Backbone bond lengths (Angstrom), bond angles and torsions (degrees), N, CA, C in turn:
res aa  C-N    CA-C-N  psi(-1)  N-CA   C-N-CA  omega(-1)  CA-C   N-CA-C  phi
1 M - - - 1.456 - - 1.521 108.00 -
2 D 1.345 115.66 127.10 1.454 117.76 178.37 1.516 110.43 -86.42
3 T 1.317 115.83 175.78 1.459 120.96 -174.38 1.525 112.02 -61.96
4 S 1.328 117.26 -40.46 1.463 119.35 -178.32 1.525 111.35 -65.11
5 E 1.348 117.25 -34.79 1.459 119.97 177.64 1.522 111.00 -67.11
6 S 1.346 117.37 -40.15 1.460 119.34 -179.91 1.526 110.93 -68.62
7 V 1.332 117.07 -35.77 1.464 120.57 176.98 1.521 109.18 -65.81
8 D 1.339 117.62 -44.10 1.464 121.07 178.34 1.525 110.78 -60.19
9 A 1.335 117.27 -41.64 1.464 120.96 -179.94 1.521 110.63 -63.23
10 R 1.351 117.09 -42.68 1.462 120.36 178.51 1.519 111.19 -64.88
11 E 1.341 116.49 -42.83 1.461 119.71 -179.41 1.518 111.33 -62.65
12 S 1.340 117.12 -40.49 1.467 118.89 179.77 1.524 110.43 -68.15
13 M 1.354 116.93 -34.43 1.460 120.30 177.49 1.526 109.85 -63.51
14 Y 1.346 116.75 -45.57 1.453 120.20 -179.45 1.527 110.83 -67.27
15 S 1.317 117.34 -34.60 1.459 120.63 178.11 1.519 110.53 -63.81
16 A 1.331 116.47 -41.73 1.464 120.69 178.57 1.526 110.54 -63.31
17 E 1.343 116.25 -41.19 1.463 119.97 178.80 1.530 110.67 -66.04
18 A 1.323 116.39 -40.78 1.459 120.27 -179.23 1.520 110.85 -65.59
19 A 1.330 116.90 -36.49 1.461 120.64 179.39 1.527 110.63 -65.18
20 A 1.333 116.35 -32.63 1.464 120.60 179.72 1.523 111.38 -79.42
21 G 1.303 117.30 -12.00 1.456 121.22 -178.78 1.519 110.47 101.44
22 P 1.309 116.83 156.31 1.466 120.13 -178.51 1.529 111.40 -70.29
23 Q 1.330 114.11 151.21 1.464 120.39 176.21 1.519 108.80 -81.78
24 P 1.325 117.20 149.72 1.468 118.55 170.36 1.536 108.72 -61.77
25 L 1.309 117.36 149.73 1.456 122.57 -175.90 1.526 112.24 -54.67
26 D 1.322 117.98 -45.25 1.467 120.55 -179.13 1.522 111.41 -60.29
27 Q 1.317 116.74 -41.30 1.460 120.79 179.96 1.527 110.80 -67.58
28 A 1.330 117.87 -41.53 1.461 121.89 178.71 1.532 110.63 -65.28
29 R 1.339 116.67 -41.10 1.467 120.90 179.74 1.531 110.24 -64.81
30 R 1.321 116.47 -41.88 1.470 120.80 179.49 1.527 110.55 -63.96
31 A 1.326 116.65 -42.36 1.470 120.80 179.17 1.537 110.24 -63.85
32 F 1.337 116.45 -41.98 1.463 120.12 178.23 1.527 110.81 -63.49
33 E 1.338 116.85 -47.61 1.471 120.89 179.85 1.518 110.97 -57.31
34 H 1.335 116.26 -45.48 1.459 120.64 -178.22 1.531 110.23 -60.29
35 E 1.312 116.64 -49.36 1.474 120.48 -179.37 1.527 110.86 -63.57
36 Y 1.323 117.26 -39.51 1.466 122.20 178.79 1.533 110.60 -61.81
37 L 1.324 116.65 -44.73 1.465 120.69 179.24 1.528 111.07 -65.14
38 V 1.312 116.86 -41.63 1.469 121.11 178.04 1.531 109.59 -60.10
39 Q 1.325 117.05 -44.38 1.469 120.47 179.42 1.530 111.35 -63.35
40 L 1.338 117.30 -43.86 1.463 120.04 179.54 1.526 111.40 -63.10
41 L 1.327 117.05 -44.51 1.464 120.12 -179.35 1.530 110.92 -67.08
42 S 1.315 117.23 -35.49 1.463 120.30 176.46 1.529 110.34 -66.15
43 L 1.312 116.08 -44.82 1.467 122.03 -179.97 1.524 111.82 -60.32
44 T 1.325 116.67 -37.68 1.466 121.22 -175.27 1.524 113.03 -101.47
45 A 1.334 116.93 9.28 1.471 122.49 -179.29 1.529 111.51 53.89
46 G 1.325 116.14 40.30 1.453 120.94 176.38 1.515 115.20 80.82
47 N 1.318 118.25 8.64 1.465 121.78 179.54 1.535 108.47 -79.86
48 V 1.314 116.30 104.42 1.461 121.47 -174.36 1.524 111.92 -65.44
49 T 1.304 117.66 -38.60 1.468 120.39 179.68 1.520 110.57 -59.37
50 R 1.325 116.67 -48.30 1.474 120.77 179.88 1.525 111.25 -67.36
51 A 1.337 117.12 -41.91 1.463 120.40 -179.91 1.527 110.42 -62.61
52 A 1.316 117.04 -44.04 1.463 120.96 178.90 1.523 110.61 -62.97
53 R 1.315 116.66 -39.91 1.469 120.69 178.92 1.534 110.05 -62.40
54 H 1.342 117.17 -44.12 1.470 120.84 177.84 1.525 111.01 -60.60
55 A 1.333 116.53 -36.89 1.461 121.35 -177.87 1.527 112.26 -80.76
56 G 1.328 116.73 -10.87 1.464 119.64 -178.37 1.519 112.35 74.30
57 R 1.332 116.09 30.14 1.463 122.08 -179.23 1.521 109.93 -124.45
58 N 1.336 116.90 160.54 1.458 118.61 174.56 1.534 108.36 -83.71
59 R 1.324 116.41 163.03 1.462 120.56 -175.15 1.520 113.00 -61.75
60 T 1.329 117.62 -39.18 1.459 120.31 -179.40 1.521 110.91 -60.86
61 E 1.309 116.35 -47.06 1.460 120.77 179.05 1.532 110.53 -64.21
62 F 1.325 115.93 -38.79 1.463 120.43 179.98 1.531 110.69 -64.59
63 Y 1.337 116.66 -42.38 1.466 120.20 176.74 1.533 111.11 -61.38
64 R 1.321 117.51 -37.57 1.471 120.45 177.16 1.525 110.76 -62.55
65 L 1.340 115.74 -43.19 1.463 120.04 177.48 1.532 110.72 -61.09
66 L 1.315 116.18 -44.11 1.466 119.88 179.17 1.522 110.70 -60.01
67 G 1.319 116.66 -44.53 1.457 121.07 179.36 1.519 111.66 -62.67
68 R 1.321 116.33 -41.48 1.466 121.06 179.04 1.526 111.38 -60.82
69 H 1.334 115.68 -31.08 1.463 120.34 -178.19 1.527 112.63 -100.89
70 G 1.328 116.64 5.31 1.461 120.28 177.09 1.515 113.77 65.38
71 L 1.328 117.03 32.31 1.466 121.57 -178.53 1.520 110.44 -104.12
72 S 1.321 115.18 140.26 1.457 121.42 177.40 1.525 109.41 -115.93
73 P 1.332 117.88 123.95 1.464 120.14 179.31 1.527 112.47 -57.23
74 A 1.327 116.74 -32.23 1.468 120.76 -178.35 1.522 111.80 -59.71
75 S 1.317 117.92 -31.51 1.463 119.95 -178.50 1.530 112.13 -73.05
76 F 1.326 117.58 -7.58 1.462 121.59 178.78 1.526 112.50 -105.95
77 K 1.324 116.48 -2.56 1.466 120.21 179.05 1.516 108.39 -69.45
78 R 1.304 116.93 136.65 1.459 121.84 179.57 1.513 109.54 -88.69
79 A 1.308 115.31 137.78 1.463 120.24 176.02 1.526 108.71 -62.39
80 G 1.311 116.27 131.90 1.455 120.53 178.55 1.517 114.48 77.93
81 A 1.323 116.92 7.50 1.464 119.41 179.06 1.521 109.42 -65.51
82 I 1.305 116.12 142.38 1.459 121.13 179.53 1.512 108.71 -79.00
83 K 1.305 115.82 123.65 1.460 120.98 178.87 1.517 108.95 -89.80
84 P 1.338 116.88 139.11 1.470 119.32 178.09 1.518 110.18 -65.86
85 R 1.321 114.89 144.29 1.479 119.67 177.97 1.509 109.88 -74.27
86 S 1.312 115.12 144.32 1.462 118.79 175.14 1.531 107.70 -88.81
87 A 1.298 115.14 152.78 1.468 120.44 -179.59 1.506 109.46 -69.73
88 P 1.336 117.51 142.10 1.492 120.63 -179.63 1.503 112.53 -68.48
């Protein structure tokens, strides 16, 4: 897919949303947060420490956000991913 096709796909998605009417702010914010958390967990393969660091939040707050959105870091762990060694 080239860039113009992806832009067209996004524009049609936004057009469909606009035709249905705008979302209430709380609903739009929740949808954005959920997608943002999914992207961070995907990027970090479920590593909460790294995801929280990218988000500029502490781990406790990040875990609360995950719970609010019903997300489990374990579901983003990659099979065969190399785990960092712990210090002796």
